[in-house]
C-alpha positions as CSV (number, residue, x, y, z in Angstrom):
1,M,55.2,151.0,55.5
2,R,55.7,150.3,59.3
3,E,59.2,150.9,60.6
4,L,61.0,148.2,62.6
5,S,60.8,148.2,66.3
6,A,63.8,148.9,68.5
7,R,64.3,145.1,68.9
8,G,63.9,144.6,65.2
9,R,66.6,147.2,64.6
10,A,68.8,145.4,67.1
11,V,68.3,142.2,65.2
12,Q,69.1,144.1,61.9
13,V,72.4,145.4,63.4
14,L,73.4,141.8,64.4
15,L,72.4,140.5,61.0
16,R,74.5,143.1,59.3
17,E,77.4,141.9,61.5
18,G,76.8,138.3,60.2
19,K,75.7,136.8,63.5
20,S,73.8,133.5,63.5
21,M,70.2,133.2,64.8
22,K,71.5,131.4,67.9
23,E,74.0,134.2,68.5
24,M,71.4,136.9,68.0
25,G,69.0,135.1,70.4
26,E,71.7,134.8,73.1
27,L,72.8,138.4,72.8
28,L,69.3,139.7,72.9
29,G,67.9,137.2,75.4
30,I,65.2,135.9,73.0
31,S,64.5,132.6,71.4
32,T,65.7,131.6,68.0
33,R,62.1,131.4,67.0
34,T,61.6,135.0,67.9
35,V,64.7,135.9,66.0
36,Q,63.2,134.2,62.9
37,T,60.1,136.3,63.2
38,Y,62.2,139.5,63.3
39,L,64.2,138.3,60.4
40,R,61.1,137.7,58.3
41,H,60.0,141.3,58.9
42,I,63.5,142.6,58.1
43,Y,63.6,140.5,54.9
44,W,60.2,141.9,53.9
45,H,61.3,145.5,54.5
46,L,64.4,144.9,52.4
47,G,62.6,143.0,49.7
48,V,64.8,140.0,49.9
49,Q,64.3,136.3,50.6
50,T,67.6,135.0,52.1
51,K,70.0,136.0,54.8
52,S,72.8,136.4,52.3
53,E,70.6,138.8,50.2
54,A,69.7,140.7,53.4
55,I,73.3,141.1,54.4
56,V,74.3,142.4,51.0
57,A,71.3,144.9,51.0
58,L,72.2,146.1,54.5
59,H,75.8,146.7,53.5
60,Q,74.7,148.7,50.4
61,A,72.2,150.8,52.3
62,P,73.5,153.8,54.3
63,R,73.5,153.4,58.0
64,P,70.9,155.5,59.8
65,S,72.4,158.5,61.6
66,K,72.2,158.5,65.4
67,R,69.8,161.1,66.8
68,A,71.3,163.8,69.0
69,G,69.6,163.5,72.3
């Protein structure tokens, strides 16, 4: 399974925080349509169909550790 891109992970963090698509787009400098595309990929990775299910799944999953660099 392909991992999420850096932008996809940024959308995932904002999703976990409960941001709207409009807020995500404004914060990341992308259109809401592009946010929708990232969300579809995130939902697929999580095996969910809705934003609510995704947020629950993200809160149940452990957060990835930051790499020392």
